[in-house]
NUTORRO-797298 format. One record per residue: x negated, z, y negated of N, C-alpha, C, O, CB in turn. Coordinates in steps of 0.05 Angstrom, whole numbers, padded with zeros to 5 digits, always signed. Glycine has a CB too. Example, Ala and Ser with C-alpha at 12.3 -4.5 7.8 and 13.67 -1.06 7.14 Angstrom:
<atoms>
-00264+00156+00114-00246+00156+00090-00264+00156+00066-00285+00169+00066-00226+00181+00089-00257+00142+00045-00273+00143+00021-00258+00157-00001-00268+00161-00023-00282+00114+00012
</atoms>
This chain:
<atoms>
+00000+00031+00182+00021+00018+00191+00044+00018+00171+00051+00039+00160+00029+00030+00215+00055-00005+00166+00077-00006+00147+00102-00010+00164+00102-00023+00185+00073-00029+00127+00125+00004+00152+00150+00002+00163+00171-00007+00145+00173+00003+00123+00158+00026+00173+00186-00027+00152+00210-00035+00138+00235-00025+00154+00243-00036+00175+00211-00068+00135+00246-00005+00145+00266+00008+00158+00295-00004+00151+00304-00006+00128+00264+00036+00151+00307-00011+00172+00334-00025+00167+00352-00011+00188+00343+00001+00207+00333-00059+00171+00379-00015+00182+00402-00003+00199+00399-00018+00224+00402-00003+00243+00431-00007+00185+00395-00042+00229+00394-00056+00255+00363-00059+00265+00358-00055+00289+00409-00086+00253+00347-00065+00250+00321-00070+00259+00298-00055+00241+00303-00047+00219+00316-00100+00258+00273-00051+00254+00255-00038+00239+00231-00054+00241+00222-00056+00264+00251-00011+00248+00219-00068+00222+00198-00086+00221+00171-00069+00218+00169-00051+00202+00202-00105+00199+00152-00077+00234+00123-00062+00231+00104-00080+00226+00106-00103+00235+00113-00046+00257+00082-00071+00210+00060-00087+00204+00037-00068+00206+00041-00044+00202+00062-00100+00177+00012-00078+00211-00013-00062+00213-00031-00076+00198-00029-00100+00195-00024-00057+00240-00052-00063+00187-00078-00072+00178-00099-00076+00197-00099-00064+00219-00086-00056+00160-00119-00093+00190-00142-00095+00206-00164-00072+00200-00164-00063+00178-00154-00122+00201-00179-00065+00216-00194-00041+00213-00207-00034+00190-00212-00011+00184-00212-00040+00231-00213-00057+00173-00226-00053+00147-00204-00046+00123-00211-00040+00100-00243-00081+00141-00179-00048+00131-00158-00044+00111-00156-00066+00092-00150-00058+00069-00162-00018+00097-00161-00090+00094-00162-00111+00078-00140-00130+00081-00131-00141+00061-00186-00124+00081-00129-00136+00107-00111-00154+00114-00089-00138+00130-00093-00122+00148-00124-00176+00128-00060-00147+00117-00039-00139+00131-00032-00160+00151-00034-00183+00146-00017-00131+00115-00021-00149+00178-00016-00169+00198+00012-00160+00209+00016-00137+00216-00040-00170+00220+00031-00180+00212+00057-00171+00226+00050-00159+00255+00031-00165+00268+00077-00197+00230+00066-00144+00260+00064-00130+00292+00089-00133+00305+00090-00151+00322+00058-00098+00294+00111-00118+00298+00132-00117+00316+00156-00114+00301+00156-00105+00278+00129-00098+00335+00179-00121+00314+00208-00116+00302+00223-00098+00325+00229-00108+00346+00226-00148+00298+00227-00075+00320+00239-00060+00338+00270-00055+00332+00276-00056+00308+00223-00035+00339+00288-00051+00349+00316-00046+00346+00318-00020+00344+00308-00003+00359+00333-00056+00365+00335-00016+00317+00344+00013+00309+00360+00026+00330+00381+00014+00336+00363+00012+00283+00353+00049+00343+00368+00059+00363+00395+00072+00350+00412+00081+00365+00349+00080+00379+00399+00073+00324+00427+00078+00313+00426+00106+00298+00443+00111+00281+00450+00077+00336+00408+00125+00305+00406+00151+00287+00379+00155+00275+00359+00147+00287+00412+00177+00303+00376+00167+00250+00353+00170+00238+00332+00185+00257+00309+00177+00257+00358+00183+00213+00340+00203+00271+00323+00221+00288+00311+00202+00310+00287+00200+00314+00341+00245+00302+00329+00188+00322+00318+00168+00343+00300+00149+00333+00281+00144+00347+00339+00152+00356+00304+00137+00310+00291+00117+00298+00263+00129+00290+00242+00116+00293+00307+00106+00274+00263+00153+00282+00235+00164+00274+00218+00171+00300+00194+00171+00300+00238+00191+00256+00234+00178+00320+00218+00184+00348+00205+00155+00355+00181+00153+00361+00241+00196+00375+00220+00136+00354+00212+00108+00364+00188+00101+00347+00168+00093+00359+00235+00085+00361+00189+00102+00320+00166+00096+00302+00145+00111+00307+00123+00100+00308+00172+00099+00277+00148+00139+00310+00128+00156+00313+00114+00152+00338+00090+00156+00340+00137+00183+00311+00126+00143+00359+00114+00136+00386+00094+00112+00382+00070+00113+00390+00137+00127+00409+00106+00090+00369+00092+00069+00361+00065+00075+00348+00043+00069+00358+00108+00054+00345+00069+00089+00324+00046+00099+00312+00023+00115+00326-00001+00111+00321+00056+00115+00293+00032+00132+00343+00014+00148+00357+00002+00133+00380-00019+00140+00390+00028+00172+00366+00015+00112+00388+00004+00095+00409-00018+00076+00395-00035+00066+00409+00029+00077+00424-00017+00072+00372-00036+00056+00358-00059+00070+00342-00075+00058+00329-00021+00039+00340-00058+00097+00344-00075+00115+00332-00074+00113+00299-00095+00114+00286-00104+00110+00343-00049+00111+00288-00044+00104+00263-00048+00129+00245-00035+00149+00250-00017+00093+00261-00064+00129+00225-00068+00152+00206-00044+00157+00183-00036+00178+00174-00096+00146+00191-00036+00133+00178-00016+00132+00156+00007+00116+00157+00002+00093+00165-00028+00125+00134+00028+00119+00152+00054+00102+00152+00058+00098+00123+00058+00118+00107+00082+00116+00168+00060+00070+00114+00070+00062+00091+00098+00051+00093+00103+00030+00103+00054+00046+00081+00118+00068+00080+00144+00062+00085+00156+00049+00060+00154+00059+00037+00159+00086+00092+00170+00025+00065+00184+00011+00043+00204+00031+00034+00220+00043+00049+00197-00017+00051+00203+00034+00004+00223+00048-00007+00240+00028-00025+00230+00016-00044+00211+00074-00022+00268+00024-00017+00284+00009-00030+00295+00020-00054+00313+00036-00053+00302+00002-00015+00282+00010-00079+00291+00019-00100+00310+00000-00114+00308-00023-00107+00270+00026-00114+00329+00007-00133+00348-00010-00146+00329-00029-00165+00306-00022-00169+00371+00009-00163+00339-00050-00175+00323-00066-00191+00315-00054-00219+00299-00065-00234+00338-00091-00195+00327-00033-00224+00319-00021-00250+00298+00005-00242+00293+00022-00258+00348-00011-00268+00290+00004-00218+00271+00025-00212+00285+00053-00205+00269+00072-00202+00253+00028-00235+00307+00056-00203+00322+00081-00197+00326+00083-00166+00325+00062-00154+00350+00081-00212+00329+00105-00153+00336+00110-00127+00364+00112-00121+00377+00128-00132+00325+00131-00120+00374+00096-00102+00401+00100-00096+00405+00111-00070+00387+00124-00059+00415+00078-00099+00428+00107-00059+00433+00119-00033+00414+00110-00009+00406+00126+00008+00462+00111-00025+00407+00084-00009+00390+00074+00009+00361+00089+00010+00350+00096+00031+00387+00044+00004+00350+00094-00018+00325+00105-00016+00326+00136-00009+00306+00147+00000+00312+00100-00041+00350+00149-00015+00354+00176-00003+00352+00179+00026+00340+00198+00037+00379+00184-00009+00365+00157+00040+00360+00156+00069+00334+00150+00078+00327+00159+00100+00375+00137+00080+00319+00136+00066+00291+00128+00069+00277+00152+00068+00263+00158+00088+00282+00109+00049+00278+00168+00049+00265+00192+00044+00270+00214+00067+00252+00229+00075+00274+00201+00016+00295+00215+00077+00301+00231+00097+00287+00219+00127+00280+00235+00145+00333+00233+00096+00285+00195+00128+00272+00183+00150+00241+00190+00150+00230+00197+00171+00275+00152+00149+00229+00189+00125+00201+00197+00121+00199+00225+00128+00180+00231+00143+00191+00193+00093+00215+00244+00120+00210+00272+00130+00213+00277+00159+00201+00295+00171+00228+00290+00117+00230+00260+00172+00228+00262+00203+00204+00253+00211+00192+00266+00228+00248+00247+00219+00192+00230+00201+00167+00220+00210+00143+00242+00207+00126+00245+00225+00161+00195+00193+00144+00255+00184+00126+00275+00179+00128+00299+00198+00108+00313+00203+00131+00284+00152+00152+00302+00210+00156+00324+00227+00145+00317+00255+00146+00334+00273+00186+00330+00228+00132+00290+00260+00119+00281+00280+00088+00283+00276+00071+00273+00291+00128+00255+00285+00082+00297+00256+00051+00300+00247+00040+00272+00239+00018+00265+00245+00030+00311+00273+00058+00256+00223+00046+00233+00210+00046+00238+00179+00062+00253+00167+00063+00205+00218+00027+00223+00167+00026+00221+00138+00042+00197+00131+00040+00176+00144-00003+00220+00128+00058+00202+00109+00073+00179+00099+00069+00177+00070+00067+00195+00054+00103+00180+00106+00068+00151+00066+00066+00143+00035+00088+00121+00029+00097+00109+00048+00035+00132+00028+00096+00117+00004+00118+00100+00003+00106+00075-00016+00088+00078-00032+00145+00117-00011+00119+00052-00010+00112+00027-00029+00137+00015-00036+00154+00012-00018+00094+00004-00015+00141+00009-00061+00164-00004-00074+00171-00031-00054+00153-00049-00053+00156-00013-00107+00193-00034-00041+00197-00056-00026+00219-00072-00039+00231-00088-00026+00203-00049+00000+00223-00070-00064+00241-00089-00076+00231-00121-00072+00209-00130-00077+00243-00081-00108+00251-00134-00064+00248-00162-00060+00232-00172-00037+00229-00196-00034+00237-00171-00082+00221-00154-00022+00207-00161-00001+00220-00176+00017+00209-00196+00025+00198-00143+00010+00246-00169+00028+00263-00183+00049+00269-00211+00035+00268-00232+00048+00292-00164+00056+00274-00211+00009+00281-00237-00002+00255-00254+00001+00257-00277+00009+00292-00236-00033+00234-00246-00006+00210-00261-00008+00201-00269+00023+00188-00290+00028+00186-00243-00025+00207-00254+00041+00200-00262+00068+00218-00283+00078+00211-00300+00094+00201-00238+00087+00242-00281+00068+00261-00302+00077+00255-00328+00064+00253-00348+00078+00290-00294+00069+00250-00330+00036+00240-00352+00022+00216-00363+00036+00218-00387+00041+00234-00345-00007+00196-00351+00042+00170-00358+00053+00177-00374+00083+00165-00394+00090+00151-00329+00056+00197-00362+00098+00201-00376+00121+00219-00403+00117+00216-00423+00132+00214-00356+00140+00236-00402+00099+00255-00426+00093+00233-00446+00084+00236-00468+00093+00280-00420+00068+00212-00442+00066+00194-00461+00058+00179-00474+00079+00173-00498+00079+00176-00450+00041+00172-00453+00099+00159-00461+00126+00177-00476+00145+00169-00480+00168+00148-00436+00140+00200-00483+00137+00217-00494+00154+00222-00480+00181+00224-00493+00202+00208-00519+00158+00224-00454+00181+00229-00437+00205+00260-00435+00211+00276-00429+00193+00216-00406+00199+00268-00441+00234+00295-00442+00242+00311-00415+00233+00298-00394+00230+00296-00448+00273+00335-00415+00230+00356-00393+00224+00349-00372+00244+00347-00349+00237+00388-00403+00226+00345-00379+00272+00347-00358+00290+00317-00343+00290+00314-00319+00292+00355-00370+00320+00298-00362+00286+00268-00351+00285+00263-00333+00261+00247-00313+00261+00247-00375+00283+00278-00340+00239+00279-00323+00214+00291-00296+00217+00280-00277+00205+00295-00337+00195+00311-00294+00231+00323-00267+00240+00303-00252+00254+00297-00229+00248+00347-00269+00259+00293-00266+00274+00273-00252+00293+00245-00239+00276+00235-00217+00282+00264-00275+00316+00238-00254+00257+00214-00249+00246+00216-00233+00216+00196-00223+00206+00199-00276+00244+00237-00233+00207+00237-00229+00177+00232-00200+00171+00222-00194+00150+00265-00238+00165+00239-00179+00190+00232-00153+00186+00203-00146+00189+00192-00130+00174+00248-00138+00204+00189-00158+00209+00158-00152+00209+00143-00168+00186+00121-00161+00179+00144-00160+00239+00157-00190+00175+00143-00203+00154+00149-00188+00130+00132-00188+00113+00151-00233+00152+00169-00175+00125+00177-00157+00104+00156-00132+00105+00143-00126+00085+00209-00146+00110+00154-00122+00125+00133-00100+00132+00107-00111+00122+00095-00099+00105+00131-00091+00164+00098-00134+00131+00074-00144+00125+00068-00145+00092+00048-00138+00081+00072-00170+00138+00089-00156+00082+00088-00157+00051+00086-00130+00039+00069-00126+00021+00114-00170+00040+00102-00107+00049+00100-00081+00039+00069-00072+00041+00058-00062+00022+00119-00063+00056+00058-00077+00066+00030-00067+00070+00013-00082+00051-00003-00069+00038+00019-00069+00099+00013-00106+00049-00003-00126+00033-00003-00113+00007-00025-00106-00001+00008-00157+00031+00016-00109-00007+00023-00096-00034+00007-00069-00033-00012-00065-00048+00057-00090-00039+00015-00051-00013+00000-00025-00015-00028-00028-00014-00041-00017-00032+00007-00007+00007-00039-00044+00005-00070-00048+00005-00081-00058-00018-00103-00050-00026-00079-00065+00026-00068-00076-00031-00078-00085-00059-00077-00061-00079-00095-00057-00095-00059-00109-00071-00057-00046-00078-00053-00024-00097-00077-00006-00096-00090+00003-00115-00027-00008-00092-00081+00000-00065-00098+00020-00063-00128+00011-00068-00145+00028-00076-00093+00033-00035-00136-00014-00063-00163-00024-00070-00164-00024-00101-00187-00019-00109-00170-00053-00058-00147-00027-00119-00147-00023-00146-00151+00008-00154-00161+00014-00175-00120-00033-00157-00146+00022-00140-00146+00054-00148-00175+00063-00148-00181+00087-00153-00128+00073-00127
</atoms>
């Protein structure tokens, strides 16, 4: 399961059983604290028998880690505290790409807002699955 962690919303995506296809899943409302958000995501993961969380890591364009990446790593540690394995995937430009794809598909602004986070998570998972298939 891929997670696009945001201050307001948390996008989720899952793979098919063969781990070949990334599929959009849900958009959760962030409850406001890292701890509560981790518990919410852990509950979703455990309910789906997820073996691995792929967490989008928001790197700066030069590849360095800023304040947002530090926060994401803290979130990952909280997920690991729920007995979940966590791996990271570079999420640079996934939100931008998701937005661009929906604009090209002529999706209304309201629907874009509802779908952008789970689509970003889907792009994160797709990238991760492609990387893993090459390894």
